C-alpha positions as CSV (number, residue, x, y, z in Angstrom):
1,M,-4.2,-25.2,19.5
2,A,-6.2,-25.8,16.1
3,H,-9.1,-23.7,15.5
4,D,-12.3,-24.5,13.7
5,A,-12.3,-23.0,10.1
6,S,-15.7,-23.7,9.3
7,M,-16.6,-20.1,10.9
8,S,-14.2,-18.0,12.4
9,H,-14.1,-14.5,13.4
10,F,-11.2,-12.4,12.5
11,G,-10.3,-8.9,13.6
12,V,-8.5,-6.6,11.3
13,V,-6.0,-4.3,12.4
14,A,-4.8,-1.8,9.7
15,P,-3.5,1.8,9.9
16,A,-6.4,4.5,9.2
17,F,-5.5,5.0,5.4
18,Y,-7.9,4.4,2.7
19,S,-5.6,2.4,0.6
20,H,-4.9,-0.1,3.5
21,F,-8.3,-0.2,4.4
22,Q,-9.3,-1.2,0.6
23,T,-6.6,-4.2,0.8
24,F,-8.0,-5.6,3.9
25,Q,-11.8,-5.1,2.8
26,A,-10.9,-7.0,-0.2
27,L,-9.6,-9.9,1.9
28,A,-12.4,-9.2,4.4
29,S,-15.4,-9.7,1.8
30,A,-13.3,-12.8,0.4
31,L,-13.8,-14.6,4.0
32,I,-17.0,-13.4,4.6
33,D,-17.9,-14.9,1.2
34,R,-16.5,-18.2,2.8
35,G,-18.6,-18.0,5.9
36,H,-16.4,-16.3,8.2
37,R,-17.2,-13.0,10.3
38,V,-14.9,-10.1,10.0
39,T,-14.6,-7.1,12.2
40,F,-12.1,-3.9,11.8
41,F,-11.1,-2.4,14.9
42,Q,-9.8,1.3,14.6
43,Q,-10.4,4.8,15.2
44,A,-14.5,6.0,14.5
45,D,-13.5,8.2,11.4
46,A,-12.0,4.9,9.5
47,R,-15.7,3.5,9.5
48,R,-16.7,5.4,6.2
49,W,-14.2,3.7,4.1
50,L,-15.9,0.4,4.7
51,A,-18.4,-0.3,1.6
52,D,-19.3,-3.9,2.2
53,P,-22.0,-3.8,4.6
54,R,-21.5,-7.1,6.1
55,I,-18.1,-6.0,7.6
56,A,-18.6,-4.9,11.1
57,F,-16.5,-2.1,12.7
58,H,-15.6,-1.5,16.2
59,A,-14.4,1.8,17.0
60,L,-11.4,2.5,19.4
61,G,-9.9,5.4,20.7
62,A,-12.8,7.4,22.1
63,T,-10.6,9.8,24.1
64,S,-7.2,9.7,22.1
65,H,-8.8,9.5,18.7
66,P,-12.2,10.9,18.6
67,P,-14.3,11.4,15.7
68,A,-13.2,14.1,13.2
69,S,-9.5,13.7,14.3
70,L,-8.2,11.7,11.4
71,G,-8.3,14.7,9.1
72,P,-5.0,16.7,10.4
73,V,-3.5,13.2,10.6
74,L,-4.1,12.4,7.0
75,Q,-3.1,16.1,6.0
76,R,0.5,15.5,7.8
77,A,0.9,12.2,6.2
78,A,0.4,13.7,2.8
79,A,3.1,16.0,3.4
80,S,5.2,13.4,4.8
81,N,8.0,13.7,2.2
82,H,9.4,17.0,3.9
83,P,11.6,16.4,6.9
84,L,10.4,19.0,9.1
85,R,7.0,17.6,8.7
86,L,8.1,13.9,9.4
87,R,8.6,14.3,13.0
88,G,4.5,14.8,13.2
89,V,3.9,11.4,11.1
90,I,5.9,9.4,13.3
91,R,4.1,10.9,16.4
92,D,1.1,10.2,14.7
93,L,2.2,6.8,13.9
94,C,3.0,6.3,17.8
95,N,0.0,7.7,19.2
96,S,-2.0,5.0,17.1
97,T,0.0,2.2,18.1
98,R,-0.1,3.2,21.9
99,M,-3.9,3.7,21.7
100,L,-4.0,-0.1,19.6
101,C,-2.1,-1.7,22.1
102,A,-3.9,-0.5,25.4
103,E,-7.4,-1.1,23.7
104,L,-7.3,-3.8,21.7
105,P,-7.0,-7.0,24.2
106,D,-10.4,-6.0,26.0
107,A,-11.9,-5.2,22.5
108,L,-11.2,-8.6,21.0
109,R,-12.0,-10.6,24.1
110,E,-15.6,-8.5,23.9
111,R,-16.1,-9.3,20.2
112,G,-14.9,-13.2,20.7
113,V,-12.4,-12.7,17.9
114,D,-10.7,-16.0,16.8
115,A,-7.5,-14.5,14.5
116,L,-6.0,-11.4,13.6
117,L,-5.2,-10.0,10.3
118,C,-2.4,-7.3,10.9
119,D,-1.1,-4.7,8.5
120,Q,2.7,-5.1,8.6
121,M,2.9,-1.1,9.3
122,E,0.6,-1.3,12.3
123,A,2.9,-3.2,15.2
124,A,-0.1,-3.3,17.5
125,G,-1.9,-6.3,15.8
126,G,0.7,-8.8,15.9
127,L,1.9,-7.6,19.4
128,V,-1.5,-8.1,21.0
129,A,-2.3,-11.2,19.3
130,E,0.7,-12.9,20.6
131,A,-0.2,-11.6,24.0
132,L,-3.6,-13.1,23.9
133,G,-2.4,-16.3,22.1
134,L,-4.3,-15.6,18.9
135,P,-2.9,-17.1,15.6
136,F,-2.4,-13.9,13.0
137,I,-1.6,-13.2,9.7
138,S,0.5,-10.4,8.5
139,V,-0.5,-8.7,5.4
140,A,1.8,-6.1,3.4
141,S,-0.5,-3.6,1.8
142,A,2.5,-1.4,0.7
143,L,6.3,-2.9,0.0
144,P,6.8,-5.6,2.6
145,V,8.9,-4.4,5.6
146,N,10.9,-7.6,5.6
147,R,14.7,-6.8,5.8
148,E,17.7,-8.2,4.2
149,P,21.3,-7.0,4.2
150,Q,21.3,-6.6,0.1
151,I,18.1,-5.1,0.0
152,P,17.3,-1.5,0.4
153,L,14.8,-0.4,3.0
154,A,11.0,-0.2,0.9
155,V,11.3,3.9,2.0
156,M,14.7,4.4,0.5
157,P,15.2,5.5,-3.4
158,F,18.1,3.3,-4.0
159,A,18.3,1.1,-7.3
160,Y,19.3,-2.8,-6.7
161,A,23.0,-3.4,-7.0
162,E,25.2,-6.1,-5.5
163,D,28.5,-4.0,-4.9
164,E,30.3,-3.5,-1.8
165,R,29.5,0.3,-2.0
166,S,25.9,-0.2,-2.4
167,R,25.7,-2.6,0.6
168,R,27.2,0.2,2.6
169,M,24.7,2.7,1.4
170,Y,21.8,0.3,2.2
171,E,23.1,-0.3,5.8
172,G,23.8,3.1,6.4
173,S,20.3,4.3,5.3
174,E,18.9,1.7,7.5
175,R,20.9,3.2,10.8
176,V,19.5,6.7,9.6
177,Y,16.1,5.1,9.4
178,D,16.3,3.5,12.7
179,W,17.4,6.4,14.1
180,L,14.4,8.6,12.6
181,M,11.8,5.9,14.1
182,R,13.1,5.8,17.3
183,P,10.0,6.9,19.0
184,L,8.4,4.3,17.6
185,S,10.6,1.8,19.1
186,R,10.2,3.2,22.2
187,V,6.4,2.5,21.9
188,I,6.7,-0.9,20.9
189,G,9.1,-1.8,23.6
190,D,6.8,-0.2,26.2
191,A,3.9,-2.3,24.8
192,C,6.0,-5.4,25.0
193,R,6.5,-4.9,28.7
194,Q,2.9,-3.8,29.2
195,L,1.9,-7.2,27.4
196,S,4.2,-9.4,28.8
197,I,5.6,-10.6,25.3
198,E,9.3,-10.7,24.2
199,P,10.8,-7.3,23.6
200,R,11.7,-5.7,20.2
201,G,11.6,-2.5,18.6
202,G,10.8,-2.2,14.9
203,L,8.1,-3.1,12.3
204,H,10.2,-6.0,11.0
205,E,10.3,-7.8,14.0
206,C,6.6,-7.7,14.9
207,L,5.7,-9.9,12.0
208,S,3.6,-13.1,11.9
209,P,5.5,-16.5,12.4
210,Y,2.0,-18.1,10.9
211,A,1.9,-16.5,7.7
212,Q,2.8,-13.5,5.8
213,V,1.0,-12.3,2.7
214,S,2.5,-9.5,0.3
215,Q,0.4,-7.6,-2.5
216,T,3.9,-7.8,-4.5
217,F,4.8,-10.8,-6.8
218,D,8.5,-12.3,-6.7
219,G,9.1,-10.9,-10.4
220,F,8.2,-7.4,-9.3
221,D,10.3,-7.3,-5.9
222,F,14.4,-7.1,-6.0
223,P,15.8,-10.5,-5.6
224,R,15.2,-11.8,-2.3
225,A,17.1,-14.7,-0.5
226,R,16.2,-14.6,3.0
227,L,12.0,-14.7,3.5
228,P,10.7,-16.9,5.4
229,A,9.1,-20.0,4.3
230,T,5.7,-18.7,5.6
231,F,6.0,-15.7,3.3
232,H,3.4,-15.4,0.3
233,A,3.8,-13.3,-2.5
234,V,0.0,-13.4,-4.0
235,G,-0.4,-10.0,-5.9
236,P,-2.7,-7.4,-5.5
237,L,-6.0,-8.0,-3.3
238,R,-8.9,-6.9,-4.9
239,T,-12.9,-7.5,-4.9
240,P,-13.8,-9.2,-8.2
241,G,-16.5,-7.8,-9.9
242,Q,-17.4,-5.7,-13.2
243,Q,-15.1,-2.9,-13.7
244,A,-16.6,0.3,-14.1
245,A,-16.4,2.2,-17.4
246,G,-15.3,6.0,-18.0
247,E,-17.2,8.6,-19.4
248,W,-14.7,9.9,-21.4
249,N,-14.6,9.6,-25.2
250,I,-10.8,8.9,-25.9
251,D,-9.4,9.4,-29.5
252,P,-7.6,6.0,-30.5
253,D,-5.5,8.1,-32.9
254,R,-3.7,10.4,-30.1
255,P,-1.8,9.2,-27.0
256,F,-3.9,8.7,-24.0
257,V,-2.3,9.7,-20.6
258,F,-4.0,8.8,-17.1
259,A,-2.6,10.8,-14.1
260,S,-3.0,10.1,-10.7
261,L,-1.4,11.0,-7.4
262,G,-3.6,8.9,-4.9
263,T,-6.0,9.7,-2.4
264,L,-3.4,11.3,0.1
265,Q,-1.6,13.5,-2.9
266,G,-4.1,14.5,-4.9
267,G,-3.8,18.0,-3.8
268,R,-0.4,18.6,-5.8
269,M,-1.3,21.4,-8.1
270,G,2.3,21.9,-9.0
271,M,3.0,18.2,-10.1
272,F,-0.3,18.1,-12.3
273,T,0.7,21.5,-13.8
274,Q,3.8,20.2,-14.8
275,V,2.3,17.0,-16.6
276,A,-0.4,19.0,-18.1
277,K,2.1,21.3,-19.7
278,A,4.3,17.9,-20.6
279,C,1.2,16.5,-22.5
280,A,0.4,19.7,-24.4
281,R,3.8,19.6,-25.9
282,L,3.2,15.8,-27.1
283,D,-0.1,16.5,-28.0
284,A,-1.6,14.0,-25.9
285,Q,-5.2,13.3,-24.3
286,L,-4.8,13.9,-20.1
287,L,-7.2,12.6,-17.9
288,I,-6.3,14.0,-14.3
289,A,-7.8,12.4,-11.2
290,H,-7.1,14.0,-8.4
291,C,-9.1,12.4,-5.9
292,G,-10.9,15.5,-4.4
293,G,-7.8,17.2,-3.7
294,L,-8.5,20.0,-5.9
295,G,-11.2,22.6,-6.3
296,P,-13.1,23.5,-9.2
297,A,-10.8,26.6,-10.4
298,Q,-7.8,24.2,-10.0
299,E,-9.6,22.1,-12.4
300,Q,-10.3,24.6,-14.8
301,Q,-6.8,26.1,-14.6
302,L,-5.4,22.7,-15.5
303,K,-7.6,22.4,-18.6
304,R,-6.0,25.6,-19.7
305,I,-2.8,24.3,-19.3
306,G,-3.3,21.4,-21.3
307,A,-5.1,18.3,-19.5
308,T,-8.2,17.0,-21.7
309,W,-10.4,16.2,-18.4
310,V,-10.0,16.7,-14.8
311,T,-12.2,15.1,-12.4
312,D,-12.1,13.6,-8.4
313,F,-12.3,10.0,-9.2
314,A,-12.2,7.8,-12.3
315,A,-12.7,4.0,-13.0
316,Q,-9.0,3.4,-12.3
317,Q,-8.7,0.1,-14.1
318,W,-10.7,1.1,-16.9
319,A,-8.6,4.3,-17.5
320,L,-5.5,2.1,-17.0
321,E,-6.4,-0.2,-19.6
322,K,-7.1,2.6,-22.0
323,A,-4.2,4.8,-21.2
324,S,-0.6,4.8,-23.2
325,V,1.1,5.6,-20.3
326,V,0.1,6.2,-16.3
327,V,1.5,8.9,-14.8
328,T,1.9,7.8,-10.8
329,H,3.1,8.7,-7.4
330,G,4.3,5.0,-7.2
331,G,1.5,4.0,-4.6
332,L,1.5,0.3,-4.6
333,N,-2.1,-0.5,-5.6
334,T,-2.0,1.8,-8.5
335,V,1.4,0.3,-10.0
336,M,0.0,-3.1,-9.5
337,D,-3.3,-2.3,-11.2
338,A,-0.9,-0.7,-13.9
339,I,1.0,-4.0,-14.5
340,K,-2.2,-5.7,-14.6
341,A,-3.3,-3.6,-17.8
342,R,0.2,-3.6,-19.0
343,T,0.5,0.3,-19.1
344,P,4.0,1.8,-18.9
345,M,4.6,4.0,-15.7
346,L,6.3,7.4,-15.0
347,V,6.7,7.2,-11.5
348,M,7.1,10.3,-9.2
349,P,7.4,9.3,-5.9
350,I,6.5,11.7,-2.7
351,G,6.7,9.8,0.6
352,F,6.3,6.3,2.5
353,D,7.2,3.5,0.3
354,Q,6.8,5.2,-2.7
355,P,10.6,6.0,-3.6
356,G,10.9,2.1,-3.1
357,V,8.3,1.2,-5.8
358,A,9.7,3.6,-8.0
359,S,13.0,2.0,-8.0
360,R,11.3,-1.7,-8.5
361,V,9.2,-0.3,-11.3
362,A,12.5,0.6,-13.1
363,Y,14.0,-2.4,-12.1
364,A,11.6,-4.6,-13.5
365,G,11.4,-2.5,-17.0
366,A,7.7,-1.2,-16.1
367,G,8.7,2.2,-16.6
368,F,10.6,5.1,-15.5
369,Q,11.0,7.0,-12.4
370,L,11.5,11.0,-12.2
371,S,11.4,13.5,-9.2
372,R,8.4,14.8,-8.3
373,R,10.0,18.2,-8.8
374,A,10.6,17.3,-12.8
375,R,9.7,20.2,-14.9
376,A,7.8,19.8,-18.2
377,G,10.3,19.6,-20.3
378,T,12.0,16.4,-18.6
379,I,8.5,14.9,-18.0
380,H,7.8,15.2,-21.9
381,E,11.0,13.5,-22.7
382,A,10.0,10.7,-20.6
383,L,6.7,10.3,-21.9
384,R,7.8,10.4,-25.6
385,R,9.9,7.7,-24.8
386,L,7.3,5.2,-22.9
387,L,5.1,5.8,-25.5
388,D,7.7,3.5,-27.3
389,H,8.2,1.3,-24.2
390,P,8.7,-2.3,-25.4
391,P,5.7,-4.4,-24.2
392,E,7.7,-7.5,-23.4
393,P,8.5,-6.9,-19.9
394,L,4.9,-5.3,-18.7
395,E,3.6,-8.8,-20.7
396,R,6.0,-11.0,-18.5
397,L,5.1,-9.1,-15.2
398,A,1.2,-9.2,-15.8
399,A,1.3,-13.1,-16.8
400,E,3.1,-13.6,-13.2
401,L,0.7,-11.1,-11.6
402,D,-2.2,-13.4,-13.1
403,R,-0.4,-16.3,-11.6
404,A,0.4,-15.2,-8.2
405,G,-3.4,-15.9,-7.0
406,G,-4.5,-12.5,-5.5
407,T,-7.5,-12.7,-3.0
408,P,-8.5,-16.2,-3.4
409,R,-5.0,-17.4,-2.8
410,A,-4.8,-15.1,0.2
411,A,-7.9,-16.4,1.9
412,D,-6.7,-20.0,1.3
413,I,-3.5,-19.0,2.9
414,V,-5.4,-17.3,5.9
415,E,-8.0,-20.5,6.4
416,S,-5.1,-22.6,6.2
417,V,-3.4,-20.9,9.3
418,I,-6.5,-21.3,11.3
419,R,-7.2,-24.9,10.2
420,S,-3.8,-26.1,11.5
421,G,-2.7,-23.6,13.9
422,A,0.7,-24.3,12.9
423,L,3.8,-21.9,13.1
424,T,5.0,-23.2,9.7
425,A,2.9,-23.0,6.7
426,A,5.1,-24.5,3.6
427,R,5.3,-21.8,1.0
428,E,2.7,-22.4,-1.8
429,T,3.9,-22.3,-5.5
430,P,0.8,-20.7,-7.5
């Protein structure tokens, strides 16, 4: 049944991570500008990440996810690269999906939601939308989870290749991943039975048949051949507005390196130490943004080692546009912003989809990847080479990113689904 798109009420179901909330907040603000209403549904602690006062928030999980319970979850997520701690991260994901599947149906009815915007990394949104007969749009805040036989999973560090050995390696890694994620598969299967919908077991089986929106763009991903017609790679979802300026006086005659490991990983003193030592050898100016992960004593220590400036948060787009090179963990938001700024990247992935992002950065010619355990000498050599990085690959990528459409195109796609209610929306060409 078609919905009236003149003023719809959208619900957002996304994992309780800052970067994911920022992606959906940009899309939500654009939809509100067009006359719609938007409500986020998540545990109470996540409300603090919403900066647009027009966005409503409906707290769930009062018993299972009470206030102050998110902190330990984020700490476990920050250490997800450790195999022994991965089980706790998967358990947290299962608990969130179980809670959302149980509580969303009544909350969506209470709020009078017309359609859902669902993060690909949270199965509950699509499952509940299907059970309630609501149209829903899947959004890939991280690398898309859509599977293809000749494409390595987003969480895997493999380079792209078409030979038989590589294909077998991709298939084997899928089996290992699916084995690790069995607890989530059981939760999804239980939810399907409780919601009386078709059974399925993986995140890639919970995506929207209406429309799927990705923060990537075609030129950044490995060559895809089996994406659905409803898949739209629109580039990064950002809120337009004047970019904040930085407060640091940068010497234009010396290299300037910007280093950030994102909001979850900002406490990795060891990695920042090696980067600072490498920049000292290079006689480069180094700005470290640790996102609140380090204390004053650690900031001073990094300055003694070789950092020029150390701060909690920096105006990221400004820093990227000024930087000669950026050192990053490979978070998709930072990588997309670096491409927009045409800044070569040294990617040192830690967890989640960051190994896959790093592989795609190297494949696209946008920079190099190193182990997160790399020492100062290796980092120094990579930075030295990146200072002479040819501009053509990043120019090409930035031009394609600019054409992808971003937040306005994503909002157009969402509105087209609501207007038509159709299960097939022809893939748009920007």
